[in-house]
N, C-alpha and C positions, 0 to 999 in steps of 0.2 A: 763733709757736708753739714752746714750749719743746723741744729734743730728748730723746728718750727712748734712753738709752745702757745697754746691758748689758755688764759687765765680768766675765769669770771671773777667778778668783784676785786677787779685790779685797781680800783682807782683809790684804795685806802687799806689799812690793816696788813694782814697776812698776804692779801692778794698782792698787794704794793710791794712788800718786802720781797716777795718770791719772785716779782717781775724784775727786781734789780739783780738778784742772783743768776739768773738765767741771761740777763744782760751781760754781766761780766764774762760770761762764756762766748758771747758773741752770736746769741740764738736771736731767731726772728721771734719775737714777743707780740701776740695779740692780745689786747687789752680789752676786757668786756665790762662794762658796767653802766648804771645810768647816768651818773654825773659826768658832764663834759668837763668841766673845771679841772677835776682830780684826774681824769683820764689823760688829758692834754699835759699835765704837770708830771705825769707817771710818764708818759711818752718822750718827754724832754730827758727825764732820768735814764730811761733805757738807752737812748741815743747817746748820751753823754759816757755812758759806761761800756761802749761797745757792742750794744745790740741794735736790732731794726725793728722798731715798733709799727703796729698798725693800730689804731683807734676804732672801736665798734660801738657805738652807744646802742645798748639793748637792756631791755628788762628780760632776767632769766626766767621769769613766772610766764612769758609768752613765747611758746614753742617756735612759733614763725619768726621772731626776733632772734632767737639763738641760731635757727637754720641759716637764716641771711647773714648772720655774722661769721659763721663756719664758711659758708659759700665765700664770701669775700676774702676770707683769711687764705683759702686754698687757691683762689684765683690770684692773689698776690704774692703768697710765699710758695704755693705748692702744697703737697701732703702735710697734714698734721702729725706730728708725732707724738706729742703729749697733750692730753687735755686735763686741766685742773679745775674742779668745781669748788669754789670758795664762797661764792656770794650767799649772802643771808639778811634777813631782817627779824626783829623779833619784837616783843612786848615784855617789859617787866611789871609785873603786876599779879595780885592774887588771881587764880582762874576766874573766878565769879565776876571780877571787874574788867575782864577783857571781851569786848562786844564779838559778836559772830563774824562782822565784816573784818575786824582786826585780826580775828584767829585765822580766818582763811586766807586774808592776804599774806600774813607771815608764813604760814604753811605752803603756800603756793611758792614763794620765794625760796625758802629755807629748805624745804623737802622736794617740791616739784621742780624747782629750779636746777637741781642735782639731776633729776630724772630727765629733764629735758637735755642738759648739757650731755649727758651720758648717751642718750639715744641720738643725739646729732652727732656725737663723736664716733659711736659704734657704724652709724649708717656709711662713714668713710673708712673706718679702720678695717671692718670686718670683710669687705672684698680683697684688701690688699693684705690680710691676714698679720697686720702688725700695727703697734701703738700701744700706749699708756694712759689710762685713765686714772687721776689721784682724786679721791673725795678727802676734802679737808673735814675730818670729824671731829670729836670732842670726846673728853672723859665723860661728859653730861650725856652722851648717847647711850652709856651703860648704866650710870649712876644719876638719877634725876636729883633736883634740887627743888626747893620751893620759889615761887615767884618766876620761874621760868618755864612753864608747863608748855609754852608753844615752842620754844627752842629744844626742850628736851625731848618732847615729842617728836620734833622734824629730825633731830640727830639720832633718835632710836630707829625710825623710819628709814632714814639711810643707810644704817649698818643691816637692817633686814632686806632692802633692796639689793644691797651689793653684794651680800652672802647669795642671795638667790642667782643674781646675775652670774657670779664667779662660777657656780655649779654649772650653769649653762654654758658657759665658755670653755670650762673643762670637758664637757659632755661633747661637744664638737670638736675638740683637739686644737681650739684655736690659739694662736700665738699672740692674741691680742689679751693685755693683761689690765686687771683693775684692782686698786689697793686702797686703803684708808690710812690716813696720818691722824691719829687721835690727839687732840691738843689738849694743853693745860689752860688755866687762865691767862690770858694774854692782854698786852697793853695795847688795844686798838681804839679808835676813836669812835666806837659804836656806843659807849658808854655816857658820851655827851650827845649823841643824836637820836637815841632810841627812844621810842615811845615808853612813857614809864608814869605810874600812878604811885609809885613809892613815895613817903615823906621826905626823904634825903636822895642825893645824888647816888645812882647806882655804881656799883665797882664790880671787878671779878674778884673771887674769893682768892684770897692770898694763899700761898705765894704766886706773884705775877711776874710772868717772863715778857720779854720784848717781841716784838714781831719777827725779827730776825732769828730767833732760836727757833720759832715754828716754821719759817721758811726753809731753814737747813733741813728740817724734817721732812718737809714736803718736797724738796729736790732730791733728798735721799731716797724717799720712797719711790719717787718717779725714776731714780737710776736703777733702784733694785725691786721692781715690783712684783717679784714671784711669792713675796710674804703677803699674807691676807691683810695685815695691818702692822702698823708700826705706833708705839707709843712715844709721844715727846714730852720729856719733863717726868721728873721722879714722882711728882704729885699725881699725874694721869695714871702711871702704873700702880701707886698705893691705893688710890680711889677706886679703880676696877678691881683689884683684888681684894680690897676691904668690903666691896659690895658683894663680892662672890662669897665670901667667907661669913661675913656677919652683915647682913642686908637688915635685919630687924633693929640691930643695935645702930646702924647707920641712920636709919629712919628717925628713930629718936634723937640722935645727935643732931641732925639737920634740922628737926622741928625745934630745937632749942636755940640753935646758933646759926640756922642758914638766913634767918631774915636780916639779923644785924651785921652779918659778915658780907653781905652783898650791898651794903650802904656805906658811904662815908659820913663825915660830918657835915658836908657842905649841903646847900640848897638843890633841889633837883634843878636839871637844866630847863632854861626857859625859852630855848629856841625851838624851831619846828622840828619834828621827827621825820626820820627818812623812810617811813615805813610805806606810804603811798607816792611819794616823791622824792628824788634825791635832794639831799641838802648842799651839794655842790652842783648845781645846774650851770647852764650856759654863762650866766652872771655871778656864778656862787664862788665860795671859797674853797681853795684846795686844803683837804684836811690832812693829808700825808699819810705815813703809816703808823706814827704812834699817836696814843691817847695822851690823857692828863697825868699817868702814873709814872712818868719817866724816874722819879726819884726813888721809887721802891721797886721797880721792875728790875728782874734780873737779866743781865746781857748774855749769860751762858748757862748751859744745862749739863753737868757732869754725865747725867743719865744719858741725855740724848746723844752727847760725843761718844760716850762708848758704845751705844746701839749703831752708831753709824761705822764702827770699826769692830765688829765682832771677831774676827780673826786676830787682829792684834790682842785684843782682850784676851782670848783663850790662850794665844802663845804666853803672855805676860803670866796668867794664871799657872799654865804648865811650868814655866820656868821657876816661879815662885815655889809651886809646890814641891819641885824637884831639889830647890835649894833647901827648903824646910826638911825635906826627908833626909838630905846628906847631912844637915846639921844634927838631926836627931841620930843618924847612923854615928856620926861622930862623936856624940855625947853618950853613947852606949859604950864606947871607949875601945882602946888597945888594938892591938893587932887583929883582933876578931872583926873589926868594924872594917877593916882594909882589905877583908877578903882571904887572909891567911890564917885559914884554920877556924875561923868562926862563922858558921853559915847563919844567916839571917831567918829567924823563926817567922813563919807565914802569919800575918795578921798582927804583928806586935807592933809595927811603926803606924803612928798616927798622922794623918796629914793635917797641917794647919794652914788657917788662912783661907 
């Protein structure tokens, strides 16, 4: 039986790329976002790739709209198997330049949107005692950077909210799972439609990955939800551990470099932002999955690929260690190394690699 998967923020970026992957599996894909043009284009892609789409125009900051979308999904496809929270909006600016109205709106979408989606999914999954919720997180949910106080605050909140929820599910012995896929910098269209007060065009902090790298991480997390979180991209892992080990040093480093590294040499975008209204409305333009950084974005992540195949990695390491040990024994030489009269002394062989 084909999975039924709900994806918020499905009209562009990581959500759009994730929808394509599920479509390739023949899944029923429920596409939620505010912008009709992007949703309709995503639906055509899902259908072309072998999936069954259902478009639901909804603002995730509005609980009633999220609830209505979920009800429509289950009426059309049946029970929801996977719910992926991915929608967000933000502001690039120093904190004091962000208005209270902007701050509230971005937080309601980026944090409370995840809360609303999770609540709606649990309402259906808990009585059936099955289902998976994936939160699309960020390395910035643990290590904040300048100029993104709204986004970093929301992603930190998502981590705390999800950890609390996970312990509640464990307490009740529920078979419903919730996990987080922590993302690196990704080439999405958000940097061209974001609300910004920077003197230059915003960009993700390099290195930048394509949305397909992120999407593979999301799908893997949904397939293996018992781990509390997954790290996508070596920079995600490095950022989180650097913050845990050297937070004060990282503060000073980001104070020096964080402003320039988040801006290109281009002029800032001149179009409308998507904070209060979609930029791909009924008569709008489809912005697709990718942003403007295709020339520098990585299509693969070795770390992410290895993380998806831990058993194979462990086996390869074991084989490598055994081979290295065998070579070391051979170099010790002669008949003793072959087991004829020369016992190996404990603790003398050092594994390499």
